[in-house]
N, C-alpha and C positions, 0 to 999 in steps of 0.2 A: 543811681543815675536816673535820668528822665528825659523823655522827648518833650518837644514844645509844639503847641498848636496855636496858630493865629487864625481866629474865626471872624471874617468880615470886619476887620479892624479899621477904624477910621480915627482921625485926629483933626480937630478944628481949633483955631484960635479966633474967637468971635465968629464972624461970618466967613472967615477964610479957612477952607479945608485944605490941609497939607498932606494928609494921607488918605487914600481912597480904597476902601474895601480890600484890605490885604488878607489873603487867604494862603496859608502855608502850613505844612506839617513837617517838622524837623525830627528825624528819627533819633532814638537814644544812641548817644555816642557819635553822632554825625557832626561834621565841621561845615557850617554854612557861612558863606561870606556874602554880606550885603554890600553891593558896589553901585556906584553912580556918581554923577557930578555933584559939586557943592550945591546945597539947597534942595536936593531931591527928596529929603526926608529920611535918609538912612539912620542918622544919629537919633532923630526923634523916635523912630521905630524901635531902636535898641533901648532907649530910655523908657519906653512904654513897657517893654518886656521886664526891665529892671525895676519898674515901679517909681522911677524918677519923674515920669510924665503921666498924667491921668489919661484914661481911655475915654474918648468921646462916645464911641459906640463899638459894639463887637466884644470879643472875649479873648483873653490870653490864658492858656492852660499850660502849666508846667507839670509834667506827669499827668496824673488823673485829677489834678486840683485846679480849679478856676482861681486865678490869683489877682484879678482886677482890683480887688479891695484890700489886698494884703500890702503891708509896708515892705519896703525893700529888704529889711533885715529878716523878714519872715518868709522870703521866697526861696531861700537856700540857693542863692546865686553869688558869684564873685565877679567883680568887674575890674578890668585893667584899663586905665585911662591914658590919653595921649600925654599928659603932663606929669606922669608918675605919681603925683600926690603923696609924696613921702613926708613924714614929719622931720624937719631938719635938725631938731635938737635931740632926736633919738638915734640910737645905733641901728644898724641893719637888723640885728637880732630883735630889738624892741619894736621896730617898725613891723616886722613880720609877725610878732607875737601879740601885738596890741589888740587886735580883734578877738583873739582867743581869750585874752585876759578879761575883756568885757563880757564874754560869754561864760566866764568863771570856770574854765577848764582847769584841771590840776596842773601844777608846775611840771610834773613828769610828762604829762601828755603834751603840754605846750612845747617842751624841749624836744620831745620825740618828733613832733610834726615839723618844727622849725629846722632841726638838723636833717631830717629826711628831705625836705624841700631844698635846703641849701646844697645837699649832695646832688640832687637831680639837676639843679641849675648851675652847679659848679661855682658857688659863691661862698663856700664854707670859710675861706680865708678872709672874707670881708665882713664877717658877722659883727665884729666889734668896731667897725668904722662908722663914721657919720656919712650921710648921703653926699655932702659936699666933697668928700674925699674919693668919690667914685666917678667913673666916666658915665656918659649917657647910656651906653649899653648895659653897664653894670647896674645902674639905677633901674632900668627897665626890668632886669632880671629880679631885682628885689621886689618890684611891684608885682611881678608874676608870682614870686614866692609867697607874697602876702595873700594872693588869691588861692594858691595851691593849698596852703596850710588849713584853709577853711573847709577843705574836702567837700566842695559844693556839688549840687546836681548839675549846675550849668555855669560855664564860663562866658562872660560877655566882654569883648574887646572893642574899645572905641578908638580906632585909629592909633594904636599904641606905638607904631613905628615912625610916625610922621616927624618926630624931632631928631631922628637919627640920620647920620650921613649915609650915602648910597651904599657903600660897601657893607656897613654894619646892618643896614636894613635887610640886605640879602641874607646875611648870616643869621639874623634874628628870626626872620620869617621861616627859615628852614628849621631852626631850633623850636619855634612855636609849634610847627607842624609835627615834628617828632615827639615833642612833649605831649601834645593833645592825643596822639595815637597811643603813646605809652600809658597815659592816664585813662583814656577812654571816656572823657567827660564831654557831654554835649556842649558845643561851642558855637557862638555867633560872633563874627568878626566883621567890623565895619571898616571900609576903606574906599578912597576915591581912585586908588591905583589899580588898574586892571591887571597888570602883571602880577602884583601882589595877590590879587583875587584868584587868578588862574593857578598860581603856585600853591595856595593854601587850601582852597575849598574843595570839599567833596561835591558840593553843589553851590551855585552862585544865584543870588537873587539880584537882578538888575532893576534898579529903581530909576524912574524918570518922571519928574514932576509929581511925585507922590503916588504914582501907579507902578505896579509890577509889570515890566515889559516882558520878562522871561525868567523862569526859574528852572534851572537844569544843571547838568554837569558842565564843567569847563569845555569839554570836547563837543557836547551838544550845542552850546552857545557859539563855539567857533565854527563848527561845520554846518549848522542849520540855524542861523540867527533868525528870530521871529520877526524882526523889524529892522528898518534902516538904522534906528538908534542903536540897537544891540550890535548890529553888524559893524557900525562905525566905532562903537565904544570898546568892543572886545577885539583884540588883535593890535599889534604894533609893528610897523606903521598901520594906520587905519585903512580899511577897505576902500578901493576905488569905486565910484558910482558914475555910470554913464547913462545919459538919457537916450531913450530909443522907443521904437514902436514894435510890439511883438505881433507876429502873425505866422501861421503855418510852420511852426517849429523853429523859427529864427527871430532874431531881433535886428532891426535896422537902426543903426546909430544915426545921430544928427548929421554926421558927415557922409552918410550914404553907405557906409560899410555894413555888411551883413555878417552876423555871428550866429552860427547854428547852436541852438539850445536844446532842441528836442522837446520843448514845452508846448503844450496846447494853448497856452495863454494868448490873449489878444488885447490890443489897446496900448495905452501909454504906460511904459514901465521904466524902472531904473535897473540897469544891469550891474551887478556887483562882482568884483573880482579882487582878491587879495593881492598885494604887491608881491608876496613870495610865490604866488602861483603864475605869475607872468614869466614866461621863458623866451629868451631870444630865439626867433625863428624867421628865416628869410621869407618875405612875403606874408608874414603873420598879419592877422587882421587889426591888431592894436599897434598903431604907428605913432611914435612919440619923437618930438624934438627935445633933446636934453637941455634943460636950463640950469641945473645944478647937480652936483654929485656930492654924496656924503660917504667918505671912506671910513668904515667903522671896524676895519680889520677882518673880522669873520665874514662880514657882508658889506656890500656897497649899495647904497640907495641912489637910484636915478630918478630925479624929479624933472618933470617936463609937461608938455601940453600935447594932448591928443591931436594929431594932425587934422586940420580942417575944422577945428573947434577951439573954444577957449577953455576947455575942461582940463583941469590939472590932474595928472596921474602920477603914481609912484610905482617903480618896479624895484624889487629887492633881489639882488644877485649874490650868489655865494662868492666869497673871496674878494680879491682886488681885480678890478676891470680896467682896461685901457681906453674905455670910452671917454670922450671929451665933450665939454659944453658945445652945443650946436650940432652935434651928431644926430642923425635920424636913425632910430632903431625900431625894428618891428618885433612884436611879441605875439605869442599865442598862449592859450590856456586850455587845459582839458575841460571838456563839457561838464564833468563832475565837479569842477571847481567854480562854475558859474552860478550866480545867485540872482533870482528875479524878484523884484519888489514892485507892488502896485504904486504907480506914481502919485496917486491921490491919498490913499490910506497909509502908505509907507510900510505896509505889512508884507511879509513874505508870501509869495505866490506858491502854494503847494500843489503838486500834481496829484 
């Protein structure tokens, strides 16, 4: 197995730079998720590690080897794609064995690897079927099996669950996580789904416009987001942001309400608070007029407007609530659950 080092990596197409000075070290056996919106450069970065895209500047190291100039086949990686990329005329067994036959492994070794991967993925009963006879989830298992049999140093996943239905995606992401832990192979997983990212990753790299906004554990990104972008992207529903002015340990919102923060910051800020951290409290500082309710069973989302402003806010309450559209509700939040961001730079204000 091997770690991965990205050293000041950039990518340009003509005069357009799409990745900007990416620096990261991924430990041996670590599962890192690259997450961000469409067009942020996450798949391009993955393809550069795989050797499917050239490097404009900087270096990619896998283990102790610089691989910039190596062909994909020589990088000892295995890639799982969004569209499965199975050969329709071949059986599952032959699909999984094809790459090993190209490498001229013995028939006994090929059979051993294919049978072992099939057992891990619980697809042994499908080995003689064609891909068209399988469900989407089964095809994705075959694609993963084809990667496993190669016994690579690195797994690369390019949005492999995007074509599956919601229930199957939940099941498959848990299976991928358990599989990666069992095999201990260094893995990079690309997705635009922040819930998927939070579930899978030891660490998350959040990309925005080709820049790394933050690289840390899921809990670090949730509890201490480095920017408004990260704060809004990680967590569902998204964090609420309220404009205000900070001074003397408190923030005065645009409607005149003051919120104690304990911060020494001053000037124009955005006060962030997550919907799940807003708790109903009589005379609480966050007063909302409810415009819509979403009953989701385990939680109820209250959507409304902060009184005296046109700022939309969301509160997430456990269980089913008897609140109605038009009700005025007051909320409070613990000081430890409040986040301050500079209004101009949109970066977190650290004490």
